[in-house]
C-alpha positions in Angstrom: 121.0 85.0 46.9 123.2 82.4 47.5 123.7 80.6 50.7 126.1 81.9 53.2 128.4 78.7 54.5 128.3 80.6 58.0 124.7 79.9 58.1 125.1 76.0 57.6 123.9 73.9 60.9 122.3 77.0 62.2 119.6 76.2 64.8 119.3 72.9 66.8 121.1 69.5 66.4 119.3 67.0 64.3 118.3 65.0 67.3 116.8 67.9 69.2 115.2 69.1 66.0 113.6 65.7 65.4 112.4 65.6 69.1 110.9 69.2 68.8 109.2 68.2 65.4 107.6 65.2 67.1 106.4 67.3 69.9 104.8 69.9 67.6 103.2 67.0 65.5 101.7 65.8 68.8 100.3 68.9 69.4 98.9 69.0 65.9 97.0 65.8 66.4 95.8 66.5 69.7 94.7 69.7 68.3 92.8 67.8 65.6 91.2 65.4 68.3 90.0 68.4 70.2 88.5 70.9 67.7 86.1 70.1 65.2 86.3 72.7 62.5 89.2 72.1 60.1 90.3 75.9 59.9 91.8 75.9 63.3 93.6 72.8 62.8 95.0 73.8 59.1 96.2 76.9 61.0 97.7 75.1 64.1 99.5 72.7 61.4 100.9 75.6 59.7 102.2 77.4 63.0 103.5 74.3 64.1 105.6 73.6 60.7 106.9 77.3 60.8 108.1 76.7 64.3 109.9 73.5 63.2 111.2 75.2 60.2 112.6 77.9 62.2 114.2 75.7 65.0 116.5 74.3 62.1 116.5 75.9 58.6 118.4 72.8 57.1 115.9 70.4 58.4 112.7 72.1 56.6 111.5 69.3 54.5 112.1 66.8 57.7 109.8 69.4 59.6 107.2 69.5 56.8 106.8 65.5 56.7 107.0 65.0 60.3 104.2 67.8 61.0 102.1 67.2 57.8 101.8 63.5 58.1 101.2 63.5 61.7 97.3 63.4 61.1 97.1 61.1 58.6 99.4 58.4 59.8 97.3 58.6 63.5 93.9 58.4 61.3 95.2 55.7 59.2 96.4 53.6 62.4 93.1 54.5 63.8 91.2 53.2 60.7 93.3 50.0 60.4 92.9 49.1 63.9 89.4 49.9 64.1 89.3 52.6 66.3 86.7 55.2 66.3 88.0 58.7 66.5 85.8 61.7 67.6 85.9 63.4 63.8 86.4 61.1 60.9 87.0 62.2 57.3 84.9 61.8 54.5 85.1 59.2 53.4 85.7 57.2 56.5 88.2 54.5 57.0 91.8 54.2 55.3 90.7 56.2 52.3 89.7 59.0 54.2 92.7 58.9 56.2 95.1 58.8 53.0 93.1 61.7 51.5 94.7 63.7 54.2 98.2 63.3 52.8 97.7 66.7 51.2 98.2 68.1 54.6 102.0 67.9 53.8 101.7 70.5 51.0 100.6 73.4 53.9 103.1 71.8 56.7 105.9 72.3 54.0 104.9 75.8 53.1 105.2 76.8 56.6 108.6 75.1 57.2 109.9 77.0 54.2 108.5 80.3 55.8 110.1 79.4 59.2 113.6 78.4 57.7 113.5 81.7 55.6 112.7 83.7 58.8 115.6 82.0 60.5 118.1 82.3 57.7 117.1 86.2 57.4 117.6 87.0 61.2 120.9 84.9 61.4 122.2 86.6 58.2 121.2 90.2 59.9 122.8 89.1 62.5 126.2 88.4 61.0 126.0 91.4 58.7 125.8 93.6 62.2 129.1 91.9 63.6 
C-alpha cells in the first residue's frame, strides 16, 4: 500500500504534537510513580503512545521516543541526583534506570498502531468523498 500524498501532514501541527507527547509522557511517569505493579504501567505506556501516534501519524517515531523514554529519563535523573523514588528498578541506580530504555520498543509499537489507525480512518474518509 502506498502512502497517499493527500494524507501528508494529517493531524496536529508539530508543535502541538510535541506538547501532546510531553503531556502523555507526564501521565505515564505519574502512573509509574503511583502504581507498583509493572503491567498497568506498561499498558498505560502503550495506550499513551498509541494516542500520540494517532494524533500525528507522521510523528510516530517522535511519539514513541518521547513516551518511551519518559520513565528512564526521570529515573536516571533521580538516580544521578540521589533522589529516592517510591519504586526503584532492580538493579537500583543509574544501571537500573538505563535498563528501562527497552520501554521504547512497546512505545514505538503503540505509536505505529495509532498512526496506522489514523491513516486508515483518513483514507476511508477520503474514499467516501
